[in-house]
C-alpha positions as CSV (number, residue, x, y, z in Angstrom):
1,M,24.8,2.0,-29.0
2,S,22.1,1.0,-31.6
3,G,22.3,-2.7,-30.5
4,H,21.5,-1.9,-26.9
5,R,18.0,-3.1,-26.0
6,G,17.8,-2.4,-22.2
7,T,17.8,-4.4,-19.0
8,E,15.0,-5.0,-16.5
9,S,16.7,-2.4,-14.2
10,E,16.6,0.2,-17.0
11,F,12.9,-0.6,-17.6
12,E,12.2,-0.3,-13.8
13,L,13.9,3.2,-13.7
14,T,12.1,4.3,-16.8
15,L,8.8,3.3,-15.3
16,I,9.6,5.1,-12.0
17,D,10.5,8.3,-14.1
18,R,7.1,8.1,-15.9
19,L,5.2,7.7,-12.6
20,E,7.1,10.6,-11.1
21,Q,5.8,12.7,-14.0
22,L,2.3,11.7,-12.8
23,Q,3.1,13.0,-9.3
24,Y,4.0,9.6,-7.7
25,R,6.7,10.0,-5.1
26,P,9.5,7.5,-5.5
27,L,11.0,5.6,-2.5
28,F,13.7,3.0,-2.5
29,G,12.4,0.0,-0.6
30,P,15.6,-1.0,1.2
31,E,15.9,2.5,2.7
32,L,12.4,2.5,4.3
33,D,12.4,2.3,8.1
34,R,9.8,-0.4,8.8
35,P,9.5,-4.0,10.0
36,P,10.3,-6.3,7.0
37,D,7.1,-8.3,7.6
38,E,4.8,-5.2,7.2
39,V,3.8,-4.1,3.8
40,V,1.5,-1.2,4.7
41,L,3.4,2.1,5.2
42,K,1.7,2.7,8.5
43,D,3.2,6.2,9.0
44,V,1.9,7.4,5.6
45,L,-1.5,5.8,6.3
46,H,-1.7,7.4,9.8
47,D,-0.8,10.9,8.4
48,S,-3.4,10.5,5.6
49,L,-6.1,9.6,8.0
50,R,-5.1,12.4,10.4
51,R,-5.4,15.0,7.6
52,R,-8.8,13.6,6.5
53,Y,-10.2,13.2,10.0
54,P,-8.5,15.9,12.0
55,D,-10.9,15.7,14.9
56,L,-10.2,12.0,15.7
57,P,-8.2,11.4,18.9
58,A,-4.8,9.7,18.6
59,G,-6.2,6.4,19.9
60,A,-8.9,6.3,17.2
61,L,-6.4,7.0,14.5
62,A,-4.1,4.2,15.8
63,E,-7.0,1.8,15.9
64,A,-8.1,2.8,12.3
65,V,-4.5,2.1,11.1
66,M,-4.5,-1.3,12.8
67,I,-7.9,-2.2,11.3
68,I,-6.9,-1.2,7.8
69,S,-3.5,-2.9,8.1
70,R,-4.7,-6.2,9.4
71,P,-8.0,-7.2,7.6
72,V,-9.8,-10.0,9.3
73,G,-10.2,-13.3,7.5
74,V,-9.4,-17.0,8.0
75,D,-7.4,-17.2,4.8
76,T,-5.8,-14.9,2.2
77,L,-8.9,-14.8,0.0
78,R,-11.2,-13.7,2.9
79,R,-8.6,-11.1,4.1
80,N,-8.4,-9.7,0.6
81,M,-12.1,-9.5,0.4
82,A,-12.3,-7.7,3.7
83,F,-9.6,-5.3,2.6
84,H,-11.4,-4.6,-0.7
85,Q,-14.6,-3.9,1.3
86,M,-12.8,-1.4,3.6
87,L,-11.0,0.1,0.6
88,T,-14.1,0.7,-1.5
89,R,-16.8,1.2,1.1
90,G,-15.0,2.3,4.2
91,F,-15.8,1.0,7.7
92,E,-17.4,2.0,11.0
93,L,-15.1,3.0,13.8
94,K,-16.2,3.5,17.4
95,V,-14.5,6.7,18.5
96,E,-14.0,7.6,22.2
97,F,-13.7,11.4,22.8
98,P,-12.0,11.8,26.1
99,D,-12.9,15.5,26.4
100,G,-16.7,14.8,26.2
101,G,-17.3,15.1,29.9
102,P,-16.6,12.9,33.0
103,D,-17.8,9.8,31.3
104,G,-16.3,10.8,27.9
105,R,-18.3,10.6,24.7
106,S,-18.3,8.0,22.0
107,E,-19.7,7.9,18.5
108,Y,-19.4,5.8,15.4
109,R,-17.6,7.4,12.4
110,H,-17.4,6.1,8.9
111,I,-13.7,6.0,7.8
112,Y,-12.5,5.8,4.2
113,P,-8.8,4.8,3.7
114,V,-8.8,6.4,0.2
115,D,-10.5,9.7,-0.7
116,W,-12.5,8.6,-3.8
117,E,-14.3,11.9,-4.1
118,H,-11.0,14.0,-4.2
119,P,-8.4,11.7,-5.8
120,C,-5.7,14.4,-5.8
121,D,-5.9,14.6,-2.0
122,N,-4.5,11.0,-1.7
123,E,-0.8,10.3,-1.5
124,F,0.7,8.2,-4.3
125,Y,4.1,6.5,-4.0
126,V,6.1,4.1,-6.2
127,V,8.4,1.9,-4.2
128,N,11.0,-0.2,-5.8
129,Q,12.8,-3.3,-4.5
130,L,10.9,-3.4,-1.1
131,P,12.2,-6.4,0.9
132,I,9.3,-8.3,2.4
133,R,9.7,-11.1,4.9
134,G,7.0,-13.8,5.1
135,Q,6.3,-17.3,4.1
136,N,8.3,-16.5,1.0
137,D,10.9,-13.7,1.3
138,R,10.5,-11.5,-1.7
139,R,11.4,-8.2,-3.3
140,P,8.9,-7.0,-5.9
141,D,10.3,-4.8,-8.6
142,L,7.7,-2.0,-8.0
143,I,4.7,-1.5,-5.7
144,I,2.2,1.4,-6.1
145,F,1.0,2.7,-2.7
146,V,-2.0,4.9,-2.2
147,N,-2.1,6.5,1.3
148,G,0.4,3.9,2.4
149,L,-1.6,0.9,1.1
150,P,0.0,-1.4,-1.4
151,L,-2.4,-1.6,-4.3
152,V,-0.4,-2.6,-7.4
153,V,2.6,-4.9,-7.8
154,F,4.8,-4.7,-10.9
155,E,7.1,-7.6,-11.8
156,I,9.1,-6.3,-14.7
157,K,10.2,-8.6,-17.4
158,N,12.6,-7.6,-20.1
159,P,10.7,-7.7,-23.4
160,Y,13.9,-8.4,-25.2
161,D,14.6,-11.5,-23.1
162,D,14.9,-14.7,-25.3
163,Q,12.8,-16.7,-22.9
164,P,10.2,-14.5,-21.2
165,T,7.0,-16.3,-20.4
166,V,3.7,-15.2,-19.0
167,Q,3.7,-18.3,-16.9
168,G,7.1,-17.3,-15.4
169,A,5.7,-13.9,-14.4
170,I,2.5,-15.5,-13.0
171,N,4.6,-17.9,-10.9
172,Q,6.7,-15.1,-9.5
173,I,3.6,-13.0,-8.6
174,Q,2.0,-16.0,-6.9
175,H,4.8,-16.0,-4.4
176,Y,3.6,-12.5,-3.3
177,A,0.2,-13.7,-2.5
178,N,1.4,-15.8,0.5
């Protein structure tokens, strides 16, 4: 088989194997139980936040997941900027503690979606072929998730293809931005 050069699918599987060796947990996108228009793995994000902030009531955890999953902004650029801000610097969350007396008790807590101080305490996933419904339906080859947040998209091109172009890959990635 000396003439065999590999296919995009074989490159995808090889990359998944390499990431598994780095402790990424592989998931097959079409088998995930989630709404097809949601890219954040909300259950993973929720569990991650619950482990890091075990004293937060269920309502506060749900609100934190919603805030992180739906950054505020009038357009894609501003939503991405808001997400980046939350990801790198965290955000303030008003937390209502129902057991704090007859009127309850509230305080503000600073929440970080990613544990930057203890990287090994984060959850790393590699998901292949995740179907995403939106303005453009798409299925990226691989997505890297940290604590349920999609942070890296791989669009694999066969290096032995006669006509691979950087512009072709860029055009394909541009569809994921919308």
